[in-house]
C-alpha positions as CSV (number, residue, x, y, z in Angstrom):
1,M,-22.0,16.8,-14.7
2,L,-20.5,18.9,-12.0
3,E,-21.0,22.3,-10.6
4,I,-17.7,23.6,-9.5
5,R,-17.7,27.2,-7.2
6,T,-14.7,29.2,-6.6
7,S,-17.3,31.9,-4.3
8,S,-20.7,32.4,-4.0
9,S,-20.4,34.5,-7.1
10,Q,-18.4,32.2,-9.1
11,V,-20.1,29.0,-10.3
12,W,-19.9,27.2,-13.4
13,E,-21.5,23.9,-14.7
14,V,-19.0,21.4,-16.1
15,D,-19.9,18.4,-18.3
16,Y,-17.5,15.7,-19.9
17,Q,-19.0,14.6,-23.4
18,A,-16.3,12.1,-24.2
19,P,-12.4,12.1,-23.5
20,N,-10.9,15.4,-24.0
21,Q,-14.4,17.0,-24.5
22,L,-15.5,19.0,-21.9
23,R,-18.6,21.9,-22.0
24,L,-18.5,24.9,-19.9
25,N,-21.5,26.2,-19.0
26,G,-23.1,24.6,-22.3
27,Q,-20.2,25.7,-24.1
28,L,-17.4,23.6,-25.8
29,F,-14.2,24.1,-24.0
30,G,-11.0,23.9,-26.2
31,W,-7.8,24.1,-24.1
32,D,-4.5,22.2,-24.6
33,L,-3.3,20.6,-21.5
34,A,0.3,19.2,-21.0
35,V,1.1,17.2,-17.7
36,L,4.4,18.2,-16.2
37,G,4.8,16.0,-13.1
38,N,4.6,16.2,-9.6
39,G,0.6,18.1,-9.8
40,R,2.1,20.6,-12.4
41,Y,0.4,21.5,-15.8
42,H,0.7,23.6,-18.4
43,V,-2.4,24.8,-20.0
44,L,-3.1,27.0,-23.4
45,F,-6.5,28.7,-23.4
46,E,-7.8,31.3,-26.0
47,G,-3.9,32.1,-26.9
48,R,-2.9,32.2,-23.1
49,S,-0.2,30.2,-21.5
50,Y,-1.4,29.0,-17.5
51,Q,0.7,27.5,-15.2
52,A,-1.7,25.3,-12.5
53,E,-0.2,23.2,-9.7
54,L,-2.3,21.1,-7.7
55,V,-1.8,22.3,-3.9
56,E,-4.4,19.9,-2.1
57,A,-6.9,17.7,-3.0
58,D,-9.7,16.2,-0.7
59,Y,-11.5,13.8,-3.0
60,A,-14.2,12.9,-0.3
61,A,-15.1,16.1,0.5
62,K,-14.9,17.1,-3.5
63,T,-12.4,20.2,-2.9
64,L,-9.3,21.4,-4.7
65,V,-6.7,24.2,-3.9
66,L,-5.1,24.9,-7.1
67,K,-2.1,27.7,-7.8
68,I,-2.9,29.1,-11.4
69,N,0.1,31.3,-12.5
70,G,0.9,31.6,-8.5
71,Q,-2.4,32.8,-7.5
72,R,-4.4,30.2,-5.1
73,V,-7.6,29.6,-6.0
74,A,-9.8,27.1,-3.8
75,L,-12.5,25.0,-5.6
76,Q,-15.9,23.1,-4.2
77,A,-17.4,20.4,-6.6
78,K,-20.6,18.8,-6.2
79,D,-21.9,16.5,-8.6
80,R,-25.6,15.3,-9.8
81,Y,-26.0,13.5,-6.3
82,D,-25.0,16.3,-4.6
83,L,-27.1,18.5,-6.6
84,L,-30.4,16.3,-6.6
85,L,-29.8,16.0,-2.7
86,E,-29.7,19.8,-2.3
87,K,-32.7,20.3,-4.3
88,M,-34.3,18.1,-1.8
89,G,-33.5,19.9,0.9
90,L,-31.9,16.9,2.1
91,S,-28.1,18.2,1.8
92,N,-27.3,18.7,5.5
93,A,-28.5,14.8,6.4
94,T,-24.8,14.2,5.2
95,V,-23.5,15.6,7.9
96,L,-21.2,13.3,9.7
97,K,-21.6,12.5,13.4
98,V,-18.4,10.1,14.8
99,N,-18.6,9.0,18.0
100,E,-15.1,7.1,17.7
101,L,-12.2,6.5,15.7
102,K,-11.2,2.4,15.3
103,A,-8.3,1.2,14.0
104,P,-8.6,0.3,10.1
105,M,-5.8,-2.4,10.3
106,P,-3.5,-4.1,13.2
107,G,-0.6,-2.3,14.2
108,L,1.7,-0.3,16.2
109,I,0.7,3.2,17.6
110,V,4.1,5.4,17.0
111,D,2.6,8.7,17.8
112,I,-0.5,10.8,19.4
113,R,-1.1,13.8,17.8
114,V,-4.1,15.2,19.9
115,A,-5.1,15.1,23.6
116,A,-8.6,15.0,25.5
117,G,-10.7,18.2,25.4
118,Q,-8.9,18.7,21.8
119,A,-11.4,20.5,18.9
120,V,-10.6,18.7,16.0
121,Q,-11.4,19.6,12.0
122,K,-12.1,17.0,9.7
123,G,-8.6,16.1,8.3
124,D,-6.8,16.8,11.2
125,P,-4.0,14.2,12.1
126,L,-5.0,12.2,15.7
127,L,-2.7,9.4,15.8
128,V,-0.1,7.6,13.6
129,L,-0.5,3.9,13.2
130,E,2.6,2.1,12.5
131,A,1.7,-1.1,10.2
132,M,3.5,-3.6,7.7
133,K,6.6,-1.0,7.8
134,M,4.4,1.9,7.1
135,E,3.5,4.9,9.1
136,N,-0.2,5.4,8.4
137,I,-1.9,9.0,9.7
138,L,-5.3,8.6,11.0
139,K,-7.1,12.0,10.9
140,A,-10.4,13.4,12.3
141,P,-13.3,12.1,10.3
142,A,-15.2,14.8,11.2
143,D,-15.5,17.7,13.1
144,G,-15.7,17.3,16.9
145,T,-14.3,16.9,20.2
146,V,-11.8,14.7,21.5
147,S,-13.3,13.2,24.8
148,S,-10.7,10.3,25.8
149,I,-7.8,8.6,23.8
150,R,-8.2,4.6,24.4
151,V,-4.4,3.9,23.5
152,T,-1.3,5.2,24.5
153,L,2.3,5.4,22.7
154,R,3.7,2.2,21.6
155,D,0.3,0.1,22.2
156,N,-0.4,-2.7,19.5
157,V,-3.7,-2.4,18.6
158,Q,-6.3,-4.8,16.5
159,K,-8.8,-3.8,13.6
160,G,-11.5,-2.2,14.8
161,Q,-10.2,-1.5,18.0
162,V,-11.1,2.1,19.3
163,L,-8.8,4.0,19.5
164,V,-9.8,7.6,19.9
165,Q,-13.9,8.8,21.4
166,F,-15.7,11.9,20.3
167,A,-17.9,14.2,22.4
């Protein structure tokens, strides 16, 4: 079961019974979905046609931004574990305090996109690490302030090496 929220006043309970069987607020949800490609979909629901596009997805934070018939809709999902933690009063216990960003793999620093003292939000790009001829954008794992950058442009780094420290 998922709880989907678009705003404080719009909340839906979504339950997957079986493949292609979806319940919305306890009622069977009958729809026809056609995948158009590149995050675009055509949906038929109760005789009406909708064009849907996936604009953004943050699966770790369980957020989606859709464009439905040209109108942006931001969605926040909570699964049964999130709801249980919230019911127990532990939802704030999951807030992440990060002190440093470490290299996930060996590579070469090809771009530095932040400076010491800069405030960053979760998901903001910090560095670009080239590994195996691919550029990997390393993003802020949580909100914070950069206290120091421990690498310079064109540095070779090892897996686990501290790249950025947070205040």
